[in-house]
C-alpha positions as CSV (number, residue, x, y, z in Angstrom):
1,M,0.0,0.0,0.0
2,L,2.8,2.4,0.9
3,H,4.6,1.5,-2.3
4,R,1.6,2.3,-4.4
5,L,1.1,5.6,-2.6
6,R,4.8,6.6,-3.3
7,R,4.4,5.5,-6.9
8,A,1.2,7.6,-7.3
9,V,3.0,10.6,-5.8
10,A,6.0,10.2,-8.0
11,D,3.9,9.9,-11.1
12,H,1.5,12.8,-10.4
13,W,3.5,15.3,-8.3
14,V,3.9,17.7,-11.2
15,L,0.1,17.6,-11.8
16,G,-0.5,18.2,-8.1
17,I,1.8,21.3,-8.1
18,G,0.1,22.6,-11.2
19,L,-3.3,22.3,-9.6
20,L,-2.1,24.1,-6.4
21,V,-0.8,26.9,-8.6
22,L,-4.1,27.2,-10.4
23,L,-5.9,27.2,-7.1
24,Y,-3.7,30.0,-5.9
25,L,-4.4,32.0,-9.0
26,F,-8.2,31.5,-8.7
27,V,-8.4,32.5,-5.0
28,P,-8.5,36.2,-5.7
29,I,-11.2,35.7,-8.4
30,A,-13.2,33.7,-5.9
31,V,-12.9,36.5,-3.3
32,V,-14.0,39.1,-5.9
33,A,-17.0,36.9,-6.8
34,A,-18.0,36.4,-3.2
35,M,-17.7,40.1,-2.5
36,S,-20.0,40.9,-5.4
37,F,-22.8,39.0,-3.5
38,R,-22.0,40.5,-0.1
39,D,-24.4,42.8,1.7
40,A,-22.3,45.9,2.2
41,R,-24.4,47.0,5.2
42,A,-23.6,43.8,7.1
43,N,-20.2,44.7,8.4
44,A,-17.1,46.7,7.6
45,P,-16.0,46.9,3.9
46,Y,-14.0,44.1,2.4
47,T,-14.2,41.6,5.1
48,L,-15.9,38.2,5.0
49,D,-16.9,38.3,8.7
50,N,-20.6,38.0,9.3
51,Y,-21.1,37.5,5.5
52,K,-24.6,38.1,4.3
53,F,-25.7,37.1,0.8
54,T,-27.6,39.5,-1.5
55,L,-28.4,40.0,-5.2
56,E,-28.9,43.7,-4.8
57,H,-25.7,44.7,-6.5
58,W,-26.2,42.4,-9.4
59,K,-29.6,43.9,-10.0
60,N,-28.1,47.3,-10.5
61,P,-24.4,46.9,-11.5
62,F,-24.1,50.5,-12.7
63,G,-25.7,52.0,-9.6
64,V,-22.6,54.0,-8.7
65,A,-22.2,57.4,-10.4
66,G,-19.7,57.3,-13.2
67,I,-19.1,53.6,-13.3
68,G,-21.3,53.0,-16.3
69,D,-19.6,55.7,-18.4
70,A,-16.2,54.5,-17.5
71,F,-17.1,50.9,-18.3
72,A,-18.6,51.8,-21.7
73,R,-15.6,54.0,-22.5
74,S,-13.2,51.1,-21.7
75,I,-15.2,48.7,-23.9
76,G,-15.2,51.2,-26.8
77,I,-11.4,51.8,-26.5
78,A,-10.8,48.0,-26.3
79,L,-12.9,47.3,-29.3
80,L,-11.3,50.0,-31.5
81,A,-7.8,49.0,-30.3
82,T,-8.5,45.3,-30.9
83,V,-9.8,45.8,-34.4
84,A,-6.9,48.0,-35.4
85,A,-4.2,45.9,-33.8
86,T,-5.7,42.6,-35.2
87,V,-5.9,43.9,-38.7
88,L,-2.4,45.5,-38.7
89,G,-0.9,42.6,-36.8
90,T,-2.3,39.9,-39.0
91,L,-1.0,41.7,-42.1
92,M,2.5,42.0,-40.5
93,S,2.4,38.4,-39.5
94,F,1.8,37.2,-43.1
95,A,4.6,39.5,-44.3
96,L,7.1,38.3,-41.7
97,A,6.2,34.6,-42.1
98,R,5.7,34.3,-45.8
99,H,8.0,36.8,-47.5
100,A,11.7,37.5,-47.4
101,F,12.7,41.2,-47.5
102,R,15.5,43.4,-46.4
103,G,15.3,44.1,-42.7
104,R,13.1,41.1,-41.9
105,A,15.4,40.0,-39.0
106,A,15.5,43.5,-37.5
107,T,11.7,43.8,-37.8
108,N,11.3,40.5,-36.0
109,T,13.5,41.8,-33.2
110,L,11.7,45.1,-33.0
111,I,8.3,43.4,-32.7
112,F,9.3,42.1,-29.3
113,L,10.4,45.4,-27.9
114,P,6.9,46.7,-26.9
115,M,6.3,43.4,-25.1
116,A,9.6,43.6,-23.2
117,T,9.5,47.4,-22.4
118,P,8.1,48.3,-19.0
119,E,4.6,49.9,-19.2
120,I,5.7,53.0,-17.4
121,V,8.5,53.6,-20.0
122,M,6.1,53.1,-22.8
123,G,3.4,55.3,-21.3
124,S,5.8,58.1,-20.5
125,S,7.4,57.9,-24.0
126,L,4.0,58.0,-25.7
127,L,3.1,61.0,-23.6
128,A,6.3,62.8,-24.6
129,L,5.5,62.0,-28.2
130,F,1.9,63.3,-28.1
131,V,3.0,66.5,-26.2
132,A,5.8,67.2,-28.7
133,A,3.5,66.7,-31.6
134,G,0.8,68.9,-30.0
135,V,-1.8,66.2,-29.9
136,P,-4.4,66.8,-27.2
137,L,-4.7,63.9,-24.8
138,G,-8.0,62.1,-24.6
139,F,-10.0,59.2,-26.0
140,W,-8.0,58.8,-29.3
141,T,-4.6,59.1,-27.7
142,V,-5.6,56.2,-25.5
143,V,-6.7,54.2,-28.5
144,I,-3.4,54.8,-30.3
145,A,-1.4,53.9,-27.2
146,H,-3.3,50.6,-26.8
147,V,-2.9,49.7,-30.5
148,M,0.9,50.2,-30.0
149,F,1.3,47.6,-27.2
150,C,-1.4,45.2,-28.5
151,L,0.2,45.0,-32.0
152,S,3.2,43.0,-30.8
153,F,1.0,40.4,-29.1
154,V,-1.1,40.0,-32.3
155,V,1.9,39.6,-34.5
156,V,3.5,37.0,-32.2
157,T,0.3,35.0,-31.8
158,V,-0.7,34.9,-35.5
159,K,2.9,34.3,-36.6
160,A,3.1,31.3,-34.4
161,R,-0.1,29.9,-36.0
162,L,1.3,30.5,-39.5
163,A,4.6,28.8,-38.6
164,G,2.7,25.7,-37.6
165,M,0.8,25.5,-40.9
166,D,1.8,23.0,-43.6
167,P,2.5,25.0,-46.8
168,R,1.7,21.8,-48.8
169,L,-2.0,22.4,-48.0
170,Q,-2.0,25.6,-50.0
171,E,0.0,24.0,-52.8
172,A,-2.5,21.2,-53.0
173,A,-5.4,23.6,-53.2
174,M,-3.7,25.5,-56.1
175,D,-3.0,22.1,-57.8
176,L,-6.7,21.5,-57.7
177,Y,-7.2,24.7,-59.8
178,A,-8.0,27.1,-57.0
179,D,-6.7,30.6,-57.6
180,E,-4.8,32.6,-55.0
181,R,-8.0,34.3,-53.7
182,Q,-9.9,31.0,-53.3
183,T,-6.9,29.3,-51.7
184,F,-6.6,32.1,-49.1
185,L,-10.4,32.2,-48.3
186,R,-11.0,28.5,-48.2
187,V,-7.7,27.1,-47.0
188,T,-5.3,29.6,-45.4
189,L,-7.8,31.8,-43.6
190,P,-9.8,29.0,-41.9
191,L,-6.5,27.5,-40.7
192,V,-5.2,30.8,-39.4
193,L,-8.5,32.0,-38.0
194,P,-8.1,30.4,-34.5
195,G,-4.8,32.3,-34.1
196,I,-6.4,35.5,-35.2
197,V,-9.3,35.1,-32.8
198,S,-6.9,34.3,-30.0
199,A,-4.9,37.4,-30.7
200,A,-8.0,39.5,-30.8
201,L,-9.2,38.2,-27.5
202,L,-5.8,38.8,-26.0
203,S,-5.7,42.3,-27.3
204,F,-9.2,43.1,-25.9
205,S,-8.2,41.8,-22.5
206,L,-4.9,43.8,-22.4
207,S,-6.6,47.0,-23.6
208,F,-9.6,46.7,-21.2
209,D,-7.3,46.0,-18.3
210,D,-4.6,48.5,-18.9
211,F,-4.0,51.3,-16.3
212,I,-0.4,52.5,-16.5
213,V,-0.2,53.5,-20.2
214,T,-3.8,54.8,-20.1
215,N,-3.1,57.0,-17.0
216,F,-0.2,58.7,-18.9
217,N,-2.2,59.4,-22.1
218,S,-5.8,59.8,-21.1
219,G,-6.0,63.4,-20.2
220,T,-9.4,63.9,-18.6
221,V,-10.8,60.7,-19.9
222,V,-11.6,58.1,-17.2
223,T,-11.6,54.4,-18.1
224,F,-12.8,51.6,-15.9
225,P,-9.4,50.7,-14.5
226,M,-8.8,54.3,-13.6
227,F,-12.3,54.5,-12.0
228,V,-11.4,51.5,-9.9
229,W,-8.1,53.1,-8.8
230,G,-9.9,56.3,-7.9
231,A,-12.6,54.4,-6.0
232,S,-10.0,52.5,-4.0
233,Q,-9.0,55.7,-2.3
234,R,-12.5,55.9,-0.7
235,G,-13.6,52.3,-0.7
236,I,-14.3,50.1,-3.6
237,P,-18.1,49.7,-4.2
238,A,-19.6,46.3,-4.7
239,Q,-20.6,47.1,-8.2
240,I,-16.9,46.9,-9.3
241,N,-16.8,43.3,-8.0
242,V,-20.0,42.6,-10.0
243,I,-18.5,43.9,-13.2
244,G,-15.3,42.1,-12.6
245,T,-17.0,38.8,-11.9
246,A,-19.3,39.2,-15.0
247,M,-16.3,39.9,-17.2
248,F,-14.5,36.8,-15.9
249,L,-17.6,34.6,-16.5
250,I,-18.0,36.0,-20.0
251,S,-14.3,35.2,-20.8
252,F,-14.6,31.7,-19.3
253,L,-17.7,31.1,-21.5
254,I,-15.9,32.3,-24.6
255,V,-13.0,29.9,-23.9
256,L,-15.5,27.1,-23.2
257,I,-17.3,27.6,-26.4
258,G,-14.0,27.6,-28.3
259,Q,-13.2,24.2,-26.8
260,L,-16.5,22.6,-27.8
261,P,-15.5,21.7,-31.4
262,R,-12.3,20.0,-30.1
263,L,-14.3,18.0,-27.5
264,R,-16.7,16.9,-30.2
265,R,-13.9,15.7,-32.5
266,R,-12.4,13.7,-29.6
267,K,-15.8,12.0,-28.9
268,S,-16.3,11.2,-32.6
269,A,-12.7,9.8,-33.0
């Protein structure tokens, strides 16, 4: 019996450590979810002592003044930045993965710089650029700043997908009398689409969540992360926990839906 226990521990200790790490990562999310259902009148803010359950905050998630505008503004910025970064990043990925040109190696290296640069350096540099160019800070400077740091993540993600594609599939399509347009729409694009969608979702998350770069380049515009930071000085309202929990559940649902086709293929195999 002891020998079997040792064998089981030896075979699954990596899995056990991984599960503990995942549990550690999800504890803050669980606390946020629990606080979103907490009756704020029950006890002092942000404690689970004498916890009382309520759905009051979920019935009116935008009940705090300014939170709805900040949330909508963050969604709008994230959508615009995601579309721009995904389109530009996908085109750059195809150029870097499929074409040889002078400066290709240097471009590949430069793509990683925004990912490796600290956000405070990028935010202050963009601020200096906008001020020197006489561009007024506001909604569009935040969008431009978000496109700048999301672009690298899109290029890396889509390029990795392109690198894993078998070029013989496109050659076979053209051997079967498909022209370049048909090959791209019916073969290349469907194969690359999961990488493009993943890059878009990553860009949206990074843009919606960003605070440091936004704080440098927002001017008087208040996004949702900035609203949370300002509210934390006085006490974070429960509606922030509601919105955070809802965003996490939506993200989890999107990932789950994306995994359904793979699960169906496994069952049918």
